[in-house]
N, C-alpha and C positions, 0 to 999 in steps of 0.2 A: 705174510703174504713174500707174493717173488720177486728179486728183481730181473730185468734184464737192461740189456742198451741196441743200440739200431746201432749196424756197418751198415756196406753202401759200396755197391760192386763197385769195377778201377771204371766198369766200359759202362759210354751208355749204348743198348740196343736197337736198331730199329726189327722193330718185333711189325708183323701180320695186324693190324691197324684192327680189324673182323676178330683179332683171341681178345680185344681187351673190353669190350664198353660191360660184355657180361658179370665182369670182374665187382663182387662185392667194396662199398667202402669198406679202410677203417674205418677199426672204437677208440682208435688212437689217436688221440690230441697231438698234431703236426699242423704245420702252418703249411694251406696249400698254394706257395708256389708254381713259376708258371714249368718248372720241370714235373714229365711223368717220371709217375713211381710206384714198382710195385715194390710191397713186400710179402716175403716166403713165407706161406704158411705151412701146418705137419707137423709143428713142437708143442710144445706146453704155453707156450705167449701165443700165438697162436694157429688158429687149424683149418684155414686155408686160404691161398693165396688169394690179397685182395692190396685195394687198389687206398696206399699211402698219399696220392699229391695227383692233382693233372684232371680230375673230370671233364674240367672243362676245356684243354687241351688237346680233348679225346678229343670230344664230343662234335670240337671246331674243323677236328680234322676228318675224319668219317664225313665229314657235312660237307667240306671241299674236295672231296675225293680222291681225300694223300690217301697212299697202299698200303702204307708200312711210319710210323710212329717211335721219334728214339726216346729207350723205354730208360733209367735206372731202376736196379734194385736194392731191394734191403731186406735183412734179418735183421733175424733178436738173438744175444746172443745173451747167454745168463754170466749175474751179478756173481763169479765164482769162480777159485784160484785153479780149475780145470781150465779158464777162457787163454789162460795162459801155454798151458802142457798140448791146448791142442794146436798149438801153430807151428808144434814138433810132428815131425809127417806116423812115425810107428806109434801117435799115439790119437792124430788127427781120424783119424774111418774111424773111430770109436764116439766121437762129434756130428762126426757128420750127418747130415739130416739134409731130404731132398724138401726142395716145396711141391704142390699138391698140381701146379699145371704144365699144363702142356701147349709148348709156342710157338712159332715162324718162324722163320729165318735164312734170307740167301747166306749159302754159307759159306760163299767168298769171304764177306766182311768175319767171321770167323779163324777163316786162314790169311785174312790182308792182317787185321789187326794181331793176329803173333800169341793165339791163342793154342793154337797145337805146338803141344811139351817135344815133338819129331810128326812129320811127315811123310804120313806109307803112300807104298805103292810097289808093288806084285814081285820088283825084285825085293823090298824089304818087310812083305806079309808076314804077322806075326816071329817075328824074331824080335824076343823082348830076351833081355838079361840075365830076369829071376831066374832061376833054374827052377822054378816052381811052373813058370809056365812053360816050358818050354818044348816046343813040341817035332816034330819031325817036316824036316824039308815037302814031302812030297803032302804033307795035310793044311801045311802049311797053305802049297798052293790052292792045294781044294777049299779048303774055306776060302781062298779069296778069292776066287771063281766064285762061287757059291754066295759069297755075300753079290758078288759081284752081277749073278743070274738075280738074285733078287729084287736091285736095286735098279734092276733094266723096263717094270716096267711101274718105276716113280715110286716116293718114299712115302715108307712105313712108318703109319707116327703114334701103333704098338708099340716101334722102337727108337723115340726121340734122341738121341745126342744131348750128352750132361757139358757144362760149367759149371766147377765150381770156382764161387767168388771167394776171392782174395788168397788163394791154396798159394802162391810162389809168390814167396817171403812176407807172408803175411799181408799183402798189398794188393798181387799182380792177380785177377780172375786169369783160370786154362783152363782146359778141355781137357775134363777127366773123363768121358767115353763117348768114345765114337770117331777116331784118328780114320782110321779104316775107311768106316761111309762118309764122314768127309768127305777124304781124298777121290771117294768113284764120283761121290754126287757131281763137286768138279768137273773131276776130266769127264765124265760127262753128260756138263749144258742141265740138272736139274736144276731147278729157284728156287724152292722153297724148300727146308726139313723142319720135320716136328724138333723141340728143343727145351729140356725143362735147366731146373737150377739149383745147386748145391749148398753146404757149406756147413761152415765150425767152429769157426771164428777168423778175430784179425787183427794186425795189429791199431787200425782206429780202436775194438773196442776196446781192447787192453789200457790200449792210455785212460778211454771211457773211466774203466770202470777203476786202475788203480793211481789216475789221481786221487778222489774220493770225489769228482765233482756233480752231486746230487742231482746239477739239475740239469745235464743228461741222461738219466737213470728213469726207466717208463718203472710199473707195478702191476700186478696179477694180483688178484687175490685168490688164496688157493684153492 
């Protein structure tokens, strides 16, 4: 029997309403309150992204012509000692798991909510502190210009930006990939971008695990 706990994003995301109706309902017993919650898949407990709560709210919002819906994102964390180690930066990426769904969002929300780790522009494009990623100034500008040209005809959903849930300090969501694209999209008034979510662990999950409160644990047969 595999045990896990649920953890939740620090933010609620105004996702494009039409992305949500086709999500299947989760088979987890969870109180269906007023909040719309997507449970991320791609792991040993949940195969595909699904709806944990809020089916009625989605139907009502679409019927009323609402363009976006505020959504909380949930993810599973196994009941293992590694859930604590996964909060350490050097270990976190071994645990990192990406959900299966691609959604759409106004890029300005990602900036206004403070999810960027750095605001990229033409002057600081592809300047990394890690020596492994350093490239020459001309290549930096060439790569930025190519990206600018690619986005001039609109956003390609094959390359979604990625938010890591509870990344910063184990509490705060943070943009994990897409800083250059985000700046270009905002500067060029691109209204919607593709977005996916990934996760590793969170302090919320660690507290549930090490408090040994089994009422917050879920299980799945091997």
